[in-house]
N, C-alpha and C positions, 0 to 999 in steps of 0.2 A: 735738092737744088743742084742739078748737074753742073751748070755753069759756075765759074768761080771768079772772085775778084771783080775787076772792072767790067768783065764780059757779062756779068749778071745784071739784067735790067728789068724794071718794073713798068707796067702800063701807067702807074701813078708817077707823074713827072717829079723829079727831085733835082735840086740844083747841085752843082759839083761840091759846094761847101755845106750842103745839108748834113746834119748829124744823124739823119734817120733814112739812109738809103736801104734798099732791099738787102744789102749785105749785113745790116744791123738787126732789125726786128726785135727791139727791146720790149719788155712787158710792163704794163702798168694797170692801174685801176682808175676808172673815170666815170663821171656822170655828166649830164647836160641840163640846161634849164628846161628842155622839152621832155627829158626822161631822167628822173632823179635816181634811178636804180644804179647803184655802183656795180660796175661790170668790168671784165678784163678787156684790154685793148693792146694793140701793137702799134708803135709809132712807124709811120711810113710817109716820108716827105713832110708836107704840111697837114697831114691827116692822122686820125686815129682809126685803125681798123678795128671794128667792134667784133670781138671774137664770139661774144654771146649770140650776136646775129647770125654769124656763120654757123655756129653750133646749132642754132634753132632751124637753120635752113638745111641742115644735114650735110653741109660741106666740110665740117671740121669735127670728126668723130674720134676724139682722143681718150675720153673717159670710157670705162666699162659700159657695156650695153645698158641702156636705161638710166644712165647717170649723166649729169652735166657739171662741168667744173669752171666754165667761163662766165656764168651768170652769178658769180659770188662777189662779195665785198672785199675779199682778199684773195691773193694768188695761192695761198697755202695748199688748198685742196688739189690744184693742178700740180704744184711743185711736188707734193707728196706722192704722185703717181710714179715718180722716179725717172732716171736718165733715159730709158727707152721712150717714155712718153714725151720728154723734153725734145728728143731728137725727132720723133715723129711729128710733133707739132711744128717745129721749125721747118722741117721739110715740106709739110703740107701747106703752111701759111706762105712759104716762099713760092710754092707752085701756083697758088691762087693769085699771087701778085705779079707773076711773071708777065712780061710784055706779050708773050706768044701763047698764053693760056686763056681760054675763052670763058670758063665757068663763071668767074666774077667779072672779068673785063667786059663781057658782052651782055650781062644781065643788068640793065639799067635800073630796075626797081631794087634789086639787092644792093647794087653799088650805092644808091641813094640812102639806103638804111645803114649799110655797114661802114661807109667811109665818112667819118665825122670830121669836119674842119677842126684843126687843132685849137683855133681860137675859141671854139664853142665848148671845148672839153674842160670840165672841172676836175683836176687830178686829185686823187685821194692817196692816203698812205697805202702802198701796194701790198703790204703783208701784215699779218698779225705777228707781232714780235714778242716771243716769250722771254728771251734773254738777250742781253746786250753786253758785249765785252769790247773794250777799247785798248788796242795795243799801243806800243811806244817804239815803233820799228824803224824810224829814220835815224841813222847815225849822225847825220848833219844836225838834225833838230836836237837830238839828245846832247850832242857836243856843244851846240850853241847855248842851250839851257844850263848845262853843267859849267860852261865857261862864265856865264853871267852870274850864277849864284854860288859857284864853288871855286875851285882852283882851275884855271884854264889849262894848266899842265896835266891835270888829272880830272878832266871834264866828265869822262864816263865813269859810272860806278863800277866796281870790280865784276859785277855779274852780267853787265849789259852785253858783252860780246859772247856770252855763253848761253843766254836764255832770252826768248821773246818776252819781254816785260809787258804786263797788261794790268788793268783793273776791271772789275765788274761794274758796269754802269746801270743806269735806270731806264729800263725799256719803256716805262709808262710815259716818259716825257720826250720820246722820239716823235717828231712831227714831220709832215710833208713840206716840201718847198713852198714858200709863199706865206707860211704861218709866221705872224709877227713874234718876236722874242722880247719878253719884258725884262728890263734890267733887274737883276736879282738883288735882294738885301741879304745881309748876313753878317757874321762876325769877321772883323778885320782889325789888324793891329798896325797902325801907322808906325813908321820907323822911329819917330820922336815920341811916341806914346808909351807910358808905362803899363797901361792896361788896354785890352781890346775894346772896340766900340761896336755898336750895331748900326749899320748904315748901308745905303746902296753901294754897290761895287763901283769903284773909281777906276778900275783896270779891266774893263770888259773887253774880251778878245774873241776872235774867230780862230778856228783851226782848220786848215785845208786838209781834208782826208778823203779816202774812199772807204767803202766797207763791203764785205762780201756777205751774201745771204746763204745760210746753210740749206742745202737741198736735200740731203739725206742725213738723218741724225745717227747717233750711236747710242748703244744701250749703256746704262750705268755699269761701271766696272769693265767696260770693253774699249780700251784705247784704240785709236785709229792710227795705223802705221803710215809713215811718210809717203810710201809708194801709193797708198790708197786715198790720200787726203783730198786731192783735187776732184775726185769723182763725188765728193760730198758737197761741193760748192756749185750752186745754181747760177749765180751771177753777181755783178757788182753794181753799186750805186755810188754817187758822190755824197759826201757827208761833211757837215760843218759841226764840229764838236765845240759849241760855244763855251767859253771858259772865263770865269771871274778870277783873275790872277791874284788879286789881293786876298780874297777869301781863301783861295787855294794855298797861298804861301803860308797862311796862319794855320790851316787845318790839316795839311797833308802829312805832317809828322805826328804819329808814327805809321798810320795805316793808308795814306794816300788820299786822292781826291774824294770829295763827298758833295756837299752843297755847292761847291764851286763848279760842278759839272751837271748836277741833276736838274737844273731849271729849264734845260732845253737842248736837244740835239736834232739838227735838221738833216733830212736826206732827200735826194732827188726822187721824182716820182717814177722814173723809168729805170728798170733793171736790165742792164746789158748782160746777156748771157755769156758764160765762159766760152761757149762755142763760137760766138761772134768775135771774140778776142783772139782766137787761135792764130790768125795770120800775123799778129803783132807781138808774138813772143820774143823776148830777148833775154840774154843772161843778166842776172842781177849783179850787185857788187861782190867782189871777192871777199869771202869770209875767212878772217884770220884772227884768232886761231880757228882751226877746223871745229865745227860744232860736234857735240857728242853724237855717236852713231845713230841714235833714234831720230836725230834732226838732219842727218846728212842726206842730201839728194842732189847729185850733180846734174847739170843740164840747164835748160832755159826755163826759168820759173818766174820771170818778171814779164811785164808787158810795157810796151812803148806807148804810154798814155800821156799826152800833153795836158797839163792842168794850168788854169789861170784863176786869179781872184780879182774882182772889180769892187771898188768901194765907191759908193755914191752918197755924199753928205746930203742932207735935206736941202732942196732948192738949188743944187749944184749938179754938174755933170759927173758922170762916172769916170773913174780912172782905173786902169789896170795896174795893180800894185805888186803882183807876184806872178811869175811864170816858172813852173817846175815840172817834174815828170814822175810818174808812178815808178819807173825803173830804178829810181834812186833808193827805194826802200831796201834796207839791209836784210831784214827777215821777210821771207816770202809768205804768201797766204798758206801754202801747204805746211810750212814750219809752224806758223801761228796755230793752225788748226790741230796739228799733231801735238804740239806742246799743251794746248788747251785740254786735250783729252787724255794725256799720258798718265794722269793720276787716276784715271777712271771716271772723270767728269762726263756726264751724258750731255748731248746736244739735241736740239729738235728742229724740225723744218721751220724755217722763218727766223731762226736766231740770227742776230746781227753781229758782225765782227769787224770793228773799226781798225783801220791801218795805223792810227796815230798820225800826227802831223807829218806831212810830206814836205821836207825841205831839201833843197839841192845844194850844190857846192858854191854857188855865187850869191852875193848879197840880195839880188832881186828875186832869188828862188826860195827865199825863206817863207814858210807856209803859215806864219802867224804875225800879228803886229808886235808881240812880245819880242820876236827876233828882228822884224823889219825896222822897228824903232829902238831896238836894244834896250828894252824896259824903260823907255822914255828918255834915254840919254841922246838919241839922235832922231827927233821927231820926223815923221814921214811928210814930205811936201806934196800937196795936191793941187790940181789946176784951180786957179782963182785965188791962190794965196793961202788956202787953208792948210793946216798941219794936223797930223794925228799921231799921238803916242798910243792911245787906246780908243775904243769906239765911243762915240757920243750918241745921245738920243737922236733919232731920226736918220742915223746912218743906215744904209742898205748895203749888205754884203752879198755878192753873187759869185758862186764858184761854177766854173764850166770845165769841160774836159772832152777830149776826143783822141782817136787814133787816126793817123793819116795813111790811107792806102793809095794805090795808083789810080787817081781819078775819082776817088770817093773817100768819105770819112765815116768812121763808126763812133758816134758820140753818145754822151750821157745826158744831153740837155743841160739843165742847170739846177743848182740848189740855191735858193735865195731867201733872205730873211731881213726884216727891218727891226731896228731896236726901238722899243717903246720905253717911255720913262718908267722909273720904279713906281710902285703903288704909293699913293699918298695917304691911304687910310692909316689909322692908328697902329703903331708897331706893336708886336707881341710883347707882353711884360715878362 
């Protein structure tokens, strides 16, 4: 794609506030009611460009001769081809969509097959996720939580400014946007109770996050140096790390979250590539004290990604309850990945690495209800007179995000989930 920025135009019309202009080209997996085969697509305006159709027509030859990678139910095979294939695919797809290129633009029959209206696409989980790790990389979030539950004067634990903290989550319960989330049951200990009880969570929460997709793994025993870390990242998704705060508070000592997190984690269906985010690089927060040398990498390693959360109670209108930005994260993705592998831990294509809750410096930029309502002490007011300290059954949470360019946006779409009531079947004995 020779033209850059706002000078780059597609023959597919896109509005100025569209999250999917030709400058973006995020990847996803989709099917339709007319064709149930899951296959790869790229979002462009109000359409999904069917990459399997282009591959079948001979216009998108990225895989080795005789192989196809875009007619698969996950993107892993394409991602595994490596950075040169990612670059070649992005360039070729951009060429085919340009306003001044005729191969696709002037082939009415192929356009009819390859450009699927977004409203007809049923989006799928875009990758097969072998491993899922969630970090805790927002200083503001960690400070808020530490102030709430420990000493406000010593909110951060002693290790937090030295090491990207994380826990290993459950890959099997990662779901695509739109999948309902059922309120979990578990052990919780009310403050006035002498013994724990088994009950539905009373403090169900969302966590506004992003996550990166590993595009190139590393071998067991072979750490990835900080200077090489970003080339292992294929792209980013939005993520909601649903959390049962009361279950979490009872179980997290001594080994951290378990059932309070494993019941569901939602991700957006579109993966925005690191290549599409390059124009939006910015410097992250100043790190003091300086990290140990293996984590040191001066320069711009954050991205200016505007993030929002909307909360819609059943039967009511949606309200935006949080506005924050990816650039507030204290630990960068490169630092997260390098620290993850420093012990010799291996990673694989498709592994998911969550950012942790992304909170900002102002009260309305707090990325969870735990913080917005300060653990129920200051309930959040919603349109129509409703209030929320934590999520109620029927609530729908939607996270969206985008980078603002000059005359265009590079967006992630959304990650959405509705809370279903806890199961009413007989509890385990």
